N, C-alpha and C positions, 0 to 999 in steps of 0.2 A: 504494500500500500504506500502511495506516495505521501511524504510528509511535507507540509508547507512550512518553510523556515525563513529566517532572516539571517543576514551575515553581518558581523561587526569586525572591523580591523583596526587595530591600534599600532601605528607605525612610529616607532621611536628611533633614536639615534643608534642604539645598539641591538635592538631586536624588533621584529614585526610579529604580532600575534593575531590570529584569526579565530573567531568563535562562530559556530553554526548553531543556531538556537531555534527551537520550535516556537510556534505562535503562542503557546501557553507559558513560555518563559523557562523552558528546560534546555540546559546546555547539552547539545547532541554530540558535537565533535569539535576539536580544536587543532590548530596547527601553529607552528612557530618557525621563523626563518630569521635571516640577518636584518641589519638596520635598514630603515626606510625613510630616514630624514631626507627631505628634498635637496638639501644643500650640503650635508656633511657625510652622508652615507655613499658608499661606492656604487651601489646598483639598486636604487629604490624599486624600479620596475621588477627586477629579478627577485627581490625580497617579497614584494606583493604576490607575485605569481607563485613562488615556492610555498608561502604560508597558505594561500588559498588552496593550492593543490593538495597540500598535506591534510588540511581539514576536510576538503571535499572527498578525498579518498576514503575517509572513515565515516562519512555522513550517511551513506546508503542512498536510497531512492528519494530524492527531494525535489521540490519546486521552490525556487527562490523568489520571495515576494518583495523584499527590500534589502538594501545594504547601506551601511554607513562606514566611511573610512575616516578615522582620526589620524591626521598626518602631522608629525612634528616638523616644524619649520615652514608650515603652510597656514595661511589664514583661510576662513570659510570661502569656498569658491575659488581658491587660488588657481590661476589658469595653468600653471605648470603641473601642479599636483592633479588637477582634474584631467589633464591630458594623459598623464602617466597612468592614473587609476583606470580611466576609461579604456585606454589602449589594452591594458592587461585583462580587464573585465571582458571586453569583446573577443580578445584572442582565446579566452577560455570558453567562449560560447555561452556566457551567462546572460540571462534576460534583464531588460531594463537598464537603468543608469544609476550607479551608486551616488549617494550624497557625500560630498567631501567636506570635512570640517577640520578644526584644529584639535590639538591634543588637550586643550584646556576644558572645553565642554565635555569631552570624552571622560576626563578624569572626574568631573563633577558627577556625570551620569553613572560612573562606576561606583559611586558611594551613596547616591541618593536618586530615588525616582521622582523627586519633587520637581515642579516646574521652575523653581527659582531657589537660589541659595549661593553661598560663598564657597570657593575652593581655594586652598592653599597648597601649592605644589613645591616641593623641595627635594631635588635629587641632584643630578649634575648641574642643572640650572634651577632657577626659582622664580615663581610668579604667583600673584594672588589675583583673583577675579571674582566678580559677581556675575552669575550666569542666570539668564532669564529666557524661557522658551527656547532652549537649545542654542543660544547664542551668547556671546560675551557682551554684557551691558557696560561693565567697567572693569578696568584692569590696572594693575600696579606692578612695575618692573617686568621681568622676563626679557631684558634687553641684551642678554648675552654676557659672557664672561668679561669682556672688555669694558662695557658700559654699565653693567648692572648685575643681575642675578645675585643680589645681596642675600647672604645667609645660606647660599647653596653649597654643595660639596666643593665646587671649584673655588668659591669665595673663601671657604674655610681652609682649603689647602694652601691657597696663596697667602692668606693671613699667617698660617703656620710657617710657611717657608720664609716669609719676611721676618717673622719673629726669630726663627732659627738663625738666619744670616746676621741679624742685628745682635743676637747674643754672641755669635762667634767673632764678630769684628769689634765688639766693645760698645756698641750703641745701646744695646738692650739688656734686659735682665737675663740671668741664667735660666735655661729651660731644657728639659729632656728632649724637646723637639729637635734640637741641634743634632743629637745622636740618632734619634728614632727616624727622623725624615731622611737623614743621610743613609741609614740602613735600608729604608724602603726604596730609595733611589739607587741602591747598590753602589754607593760612593764611599770614599774614606771619610769617617767622621772628622770634623775640623777643617776639611778642605773646602773653603767657600767657593772657589772657582769650579771645583768638580760638581758641587751641588747646583750651581748656576747652570753649568753645561747640561747636566742631566734633566733639570727642570725645563729648560728651553727646548730640549730634544723631544719632549712630549707634546702631543696636541693638547690644546686647552681642555677638552673634555677628559683626556687622560689624566690630567692633574687631579681631577675629582677623586680618583682612586686613592689619593693620599689623605683624604678627609678622615677615614677611620683611624689613621695613625694619630691625628690630632684629638679625635674623640676619645680614643683609648687613653691618651696622656691626661686628658681632662678627668676621665673616670678614676685614674690613679692618683689624682690630686695635684697635678702640675698647675701652678698658678697661672702661668701665661696661657696654657691650653684651655684652662677653665674660663678665662676671660674671653678668649676667642669664641668658645661655644656659647657663652652668655650673650656676646654681642651679635652673633649670628641669629640666635633665637629672638633677640629683641628686634632685629631688623625684619625678620619674618612676621612677628606680631604686628609691627608697624604697617607692613604691607597689607596684612589682612584687615586691620582696622581702617585703612584708607579706602577700601572698596566695599566693606561690609555695610549692610543696612543698619539703621538705628531704630529699635533695639536689635542687637545681634541675634538674640534668641528667636526672632520672628521667622527665621528660615534656617535650614540645616547648614552646618559647616562641615566640609569634607577635607580631609587631609590625604594627600597623595604624594608618592615619591619615597625613595629609600630612607631619606633623612628623617621623615616624619612617621616611619613605621616602627622603628625601635632605636634605642640609643639616647645619649644625653640631650641632643637637640630635640628629639621627639618628646622626651619627658618634660623638658623645660617649656617648650611651646604649648604642650597640652596643659601643663599646670598654669601657665600664664592665661590661657583661654578660660580655664575654670575659675581662677581667682578674680580676673578682671571682668568677665562677662557671665559667669555662671553657666557656661555652655560646655558640653562634651562633644568633641568632634566625631564624625563618622570616618572610618578608614576605607579608602577606595579599594575595590577589588581590582582584578585584572582589567586594564583599559579596554580590552577587546569586549568584555561584558558590558562596559559602558556604551561602547559603539553599538553593540547589538541591542541594548535597551533603547537607544534612540531610534534604531531601525524598527524595532517593534512599534514604537509610537508613531513613526512615519507611515507604517503599514496599516495603521488603524487599530492595532491591538490596544487593549485597555492598560491603564497605568499599572494595574495589579500584575500584569505579565512582566513588566519591567521590575517591579518590586520583587516578584518571585524569583527572577533571575539572580538578584543580588543576595538572596538568602544562602547561607553556607550549605554545601551539599550534605546530605545525610551520610551517616557512617557507612562506608563501603560503596557509596555511589560515586563512580568515576566515569566521566565521559570518555569516548574514544578520541584519541589524538596522537599526534606525532610531531617530531621536529624534522624540518626539511633538511636534506643533506646539502 
């Protein structure tokens, strides 16, 4: 028997995830491939196709009613992203035309089925936004590592590297970051020029991989690292307050991104949200589920189907899925 489904795709800088979902909000199959950012990934079209093929191979006999792509590095209706997505979609012989959105609304929809609310994203980059009716109504930051992304993993890593170098050349206070970051970069502790060369050799997004070193030092009590984490958390809270409605508890708040899932930044920002606004955030699920939730709504499915999709799976319930080679 043919199953009517929708498809959601979340294309980030490091991975692209695809979810095939029934009209009732049940995850049927999923696929995963490489990065699909329109500007930083090597082959977005190839990633889209691989993730789709991986999910469709396990979905069985289906009819696709709607699809939504959330593409990092693209705005809603971005011409380049639309062209790439449409080309892959047609090449696979799929019906209709997918809706192309950005990863901000997808992140909100991965944490809430509400029509409006606030989302704070902190991973490699950072952005806050107020989302209404599937579109960004207000946003703060998300300007990339050079001009913004304050409080992000890259921001934390850069602050840690600056503090380490200042400690080594005598401008700053002593900190274990001088040794720990040198070790993470596989350079000789105390060799400032080696640290500089290793840092500049990494792409900006790759520097974000050093943020856990700073977080670990903060957790161990290093004063400089703790101040960096506290400052990152404060900047994220400021971004959220800039876009959020007043009162904040009038609509849900969704946290998304690795920095806000666990660790000292997540703990500090969550506590700041609770003490300042009396609000507990919702944690976003896989972005592909958010994209599929928006696809359900665009197909005419009730809000309850989107809400059902975001519920944790029952014990032992696993959808079919694979990672593309």
